[in-house]
C-alpha angles and dihedrals in degrees: 000000000000121000118237131202142061123318109232126182108200115203135174116272107284125232093186126044118269109250115261090235090060093046091048093049091049091049092050090054094042092244120150115215110210130169126221091263091058098255112146117214117217 
């Protein structure tokens, strides 16, 4: 059986920006990066 839904990587709240290379890779794989406060990084 195949899983359905959104892929979310939850990380601690970030002080520094997430590198563009990481954001790009996540976008290519349809992964949402979200911190524990609910902020979504794009």
